[in-house]
C-alpha positions as MATLAB code, in Angstrom:
seq = 'XXXXXXXXXXXXXXXXXXXXXXXXXXXXXXXXXXXXXXXXXXXXXXXXXXXXXXXXXXXXXXXXXXXXXXXXXXXXXXXXXXXXXXXXXXXXXXXXXXXXXXXXXXXXXXXXXXXXXXXXXXXXXXXXXXXXXXXXXXXXXXXXXXXXXXXXXXXXXXXXXXXXXXXXXXXXXXXXXXXXXXXXXXXXXXXXXXXXXXXXXXXXXXXXXXXXXXXXXXXXXXXXXXXXXXXXXXXXXXXXXXXXXXXXXXXXXXXXXXXXXXXXXXXXXXXXXXXXXXXXXX';
ca = [
     132.220  140.885  159.900;
     133.902  137.519  160.465;
     131.773  134.805  158.882;
     129.260  137.190  157.303;
     127.757  136.488  153.880;
     128.100  139.630  151.766;
     126.756  140.163  148.235;
     128.749  142.554  146.057;
     127.578  143.476  142.574;
     130.277  144.606  140.163;
     132.792  142.825  142.395;
     135.365  142.025  139.715;
     136.735  145.500  138.927;
     137.379  148.968  140.316;
     135.871  149.848  143.684;
     133.933  146.576  143.761;
     137.127  144.550  143.402;
     138.862  146.424  146.208;
     135.767  146.052  148.388;
     135.755  142.308  147.723;
     139.420  142.086  148.720;
     138.769  144.037  151.919;
     135.815  141.852  152.850;
     137.727  138.623  152.247;
     140.680  139.897  154.274;
     138.272  140.609  157.130;
     136.912  137.058  157.144;
     133.668  137.539  155.221;
     132.350  135.207  152.560;
     131.605  137.130  149.369;
     128.888  136.374  146.835;
     129.837  138.198  143.650;
     127.065  139.116  141.219;
     128.968  140.153  138.102;
     128.712  140.349  134.352;
     132.147  138.797  133.736;
     134.498  136.742  135.870;
     137.575  137.598  137.915;
     140.900  137.836  136.123;
     143.307  135.154  137.377;
     146.567  135.989  139.107;
     145.482  137.548  142.387;
     146.460  135.163  145.180;
     143.680  136.178  147.585;
     140.948  136.003  144.945;
     142.222  132.742  143.474;
     142.362  131.120  146.911;
     138.876  132.348  147.846;
     137.441  131.043  144.585;
     139.101  127.707  145.260;
     137.816  127.218  148.803;
     134.331  128.695  148.320;
     134.785  131.913  150.288;
     134.121  133.725  147.005;
     131.200  132.474  144.940;
     130.288  133.950  141.577;
     126.935  134.414  139.817;
     126.839  135.914  136.345;
     124.245  138.438  135.156;
     123.874  141.152  132.551;
     122.455  144.035  134.586;
     120.929  145.583  131.477;
     118.873  142.445  130.778;
     116.105  141.633  133.265;
     115.859  138.026  132.045;
     119.573  137.475  132.696;
     119.374  139.167  136.084;
     116.280  137.190  137.019;
     117.987  133.878  136.231;
     121.050  134.790  138.300;
     118.955  135.917  141.251;
     116.837  132.765  141.153;
     120.003  130.645  141.290;
     121.454  132.745  144.096;
     118.254  132.396  146.110;
     118.376  128.627  145.685;
     122.027  128.183  146.606;
     122.723  130.780  149.312;
     121.371  130.542  152.854;
     121.437  134.186  153.954;
     122.690  137.669  153.102;
     124.055  139.827  155.904;
     125.007  142.824  153.754;
     124.165  143.678  150.138;
     126.375  146.132  148.260;
     124.584  147.297  145.096;
     127.794  148.571  143.560;
     127.609  147.723  139.833;
     127.040  150.690  137.543;
     127.690  152.121  134.101;
     128.820  155.432  132.682;
     128.730  155.499  128.896;
     128.014  157.822  126.021;
     124.506  159.117  125.416;
     121.798  157.146  123.672;
     122.615  153.631  124.905;
     119.636  151.383  125.666;
     119.029  148.272  127.746;
     117.591  145.002  126.493;
     114.182  146.305  127.620;
     114.563  149.504  125.602;
     115.066  151.795  128.596;
     117.922  154.290  128.817;
     120.973  152.293  129.920;
     122.056  154.372  132.939;
     118.527  154.274  134.320;
     118.342  150.514  133.785;
     121.657  149.584  135.380;
     122.184  152.347  137.945;
     118.604  152.866  139.125;
     116.380  149.906  138.256;
     118.743  146.937  138.708;
     119.660  147.775  142.343;
     115.974  147.939  143.214;
     115.250  144.602  141.540;
     118.179  142.996  143.362;
     117.203  144.463  146.738;
     113.622  143.254  146.558;
     114.598  139.857  145.181;
     117.108  139.248  147.977;
     114.873  140.374  150.846;
     114.129  136.756  151.885;
     117.864  136.192  152.399;
     118.357  139.573  154.091;
     115.655  138.654  156.602;
     117.798  135.646  157.554;
     120.995  137.693  157.889;
     122.509  139.375  160.917;
     123.328  142.917  159.785;
     120.389  143.195  157.338;
     122.032  146.134  155.559;
     121.849  147.395  151.956;
     124.396  149.887  150.609;
     123.647  151.464  147.231;
     126.632  152.999  145.443;
     125.559  156.456  144.340;
     127.585  159.489  143.217;
     127.974  163.117  144.173;
     127.375  163.834  140.490;
     123.724  163.907  141.563;
     124.457  167.224  143.296;
     124.992  168.814  139.865;
     121.445  168.055  138.683;
     119.560  171.340  138.265;
     116.354  170.036  136.695;
     114.805  166.639  137.380;
     111.662  165.038  136.022;
     111.126  161.402  136.956;
     108.939  160.948  133.875;
     111.977  161.378  131.590;
     114.244  158.789  133.248;
     113.516  156.111  130.647;
     113.872  158.545  127.739;
     116.062  161.511  128.748;
     116.652  164.485  126.476;
     119.868  165.657  128.148;
     122.539  163.233  126.937;
     125.640  164.948  128.311;
     128.337  162.644  129.603;
     128.508  162.316  133.391;
     126.215  165.298  134.045;
     123.255  163.972  132.037;
     121.719  160.485  132.368;
     124.466  159.225  134.681;
     123.900  161.967  137.245;
     120.104  161.723  137.070;
     120.206  157.914  137.356;
     122.260  158.206  140.543;
     119.900  160.863  141.885;
     116.963  158.563  141.142;
     118.785  155.729  142.959;
     119.296  157.853  146.063;
     115.702  159.124  145.903;
     114.118  155.669  145.868;
     116.579  154.587  148.585;
     115.337  157.437  150.769;
     111.698  156.660  150.056;
     112.008  152.898  150.588;
     114.017  153.110  153.815;
     111.108  153.479  156.293;
     109.309  150.485  154.792;
     112.419  148.308  154.951;
     113.077  149.479  158.510;
     109.756  147.948  159.523;
     111.184  144.627  158.299;
     114.444  145.117  160.203;
     116.443  146.080  157.085;
     118.483  149.273  156.869;
     119.382  150.894  153.561;
     121.385  153.953  152.516;
     123.163  155.314  149.455;
     126.835  156.271  149.450;
     129.184  158.207  147.189;
     132.557  156.424  147.107;
     134.180  159.593  145.788;
     136.137  160.047  142.548;
     138.287  156.960  142.019;
     140.665  155.798  139.331;
     138.704  152.922  137.819;
     137.931  151.549  134.347;
     134.683  153.543  134.509;
     136.403  156.853  135.248;
     138.730  156.264  132.296;
     135.933  155.175  129.963;
     133.730  156.718  127.332;
     131.255  158.062  129.863;
     133.680  160.708  131.115;
     133.803  164.097  129.373;
     136.990  164.449  127.346;
     138.170  167.486  129.311;
     137.904  165.575  132.592;
     139.775  162.395  131.670;
     143.319  163.870  131.990;
     142.433  165.174  135.454;
     141.431  161.772  136.797;
     145.082  160.706  136.996;
     145.948  163.787  139.034;
     142.995  164.204  141.351;
     141.096  160.903  141.593;
     141.824  158.482  144.437;
     142.784  154.803  144.158;
     139.708  152.539  144.216;
     140.667  151.253  147.666;
     139.612  154.682  149.001;
     136.135  154.314  147.547;
     135.913  150.740  148.819;
     136.742  151.956  152.331;
     133.907  154.490  152.165;
     131.394  151.823  151.201;
     132.749  149.480  153.858;
     132.513  152.136  156.566;
     128.953  152.973  155.546;
     127.986  149.348  156.149;
     130.041  148.441  159.207;
     130.911  151.745  160.865;
     128.859  154.040  163.071;
     126.120  155.739  161.075;
     124.300  158.623  162.813;
     122.311  159.720  159.755;
     118.680  159.321  158.849;
     117.271  156.077  157.394;
     117.808  156.037  153.647;
     120.232  158.934  153.788;
     122.792  159.838  151.125;
     126.336  159.730  152.517;
     128.847  161.984  150.792;
     132.330  162.443  152.287;
     131.163  160.635  155.398;
     128.227  162.964  156.039;
     124.486  162.599  155.607;
     123.877  164.981  152.703;
     120.481  166.472  151.785;
     118.998  165.557  148.425;
     117.127  167.841  146.077;
     113.882  166.873  144.365;
     112.687  164.731  147.276;
     109.130  165.657  146.286;
     109.603  163.195  143.396;
     111.061  160.358  145.495;
     107.682  158.617  145.699;
     107.257  158.821  141.937;
     110.683  157.287  141.349;
     109.957  154.469  143.789;
     106.605  153.788  142.155;
     108.288  153.682  138.744;
     110.982  151.144  139.665;
     108.527  149.083  141.696;
     106.170  148.854  138.714;
     109.082  147.468  136.679;
     109.827  144.936  139.417;
     106.217  143.793  139.664;
     105.814  143.576  135.893;
     109.137  142.091  134.828;
     110.771  140.251  137.728;
     108.507  139.359  140.640;
     107.059  136.211  139.047;
     110.434  135.020  137.721;
     112.188  134.375  141.024;
     111.569  132.249  144.088;
     112.599  132.543  147.697;
     115.029  130.218  149.521;
     113.977  126.638  150.092;
];
């Protein structure tokens, strides 16, 4: 990992922050793609920002125009990407929409990681590890009914077990479907559940009220989730290409018959809304 260039989305809080710390401590250079900046006062982060080992690009993941501008700048200024951690995500109350009018969980948790992955392929080709890790969630295992046609406009608006869970399932489904194609280009991709962690998201409005008091008792510190993502990228991985890793094991997904439909849906968004707005490295 020494000297690697690693992109981390959502790097400034929760699991993403702990992952960024771990990467910097291991000698990596981190490219943070975040909505807001890092809070001052952490010696490691402050030093890395000062000497260029941590570089920051700002984007609103719910706004394709904002994301497109950030990705275009990143492609111009960075020389390669060894590992991409698509870690940013949201868990909010029902009914929230993105700037494009799509359901917010679908936009940020499902669509944005796909847009980022495809946009950064030219830099991944130039990297050494050529690895993409998508942060998913074992909440997807609770999904009993799934229809890819309702992702943009879901009818089940339950907290955690509604749009959030289905958006993470959709993320893992397109990851599984895309993996063989990326493998032909030398890129490996998988989705990973970091486990339940005590983060701003787990304490936020997206958690059911009955579950919030339990997070303090049973959820792990975010460093635990960061370690799971780190191990999925840099440790031994015996699973299938595009697999979903839960508790360190390659875990079967349901509704794989719709994986192609999900991939086609997010790819259509990429082709329509982002592909012409970015350029590869010079």
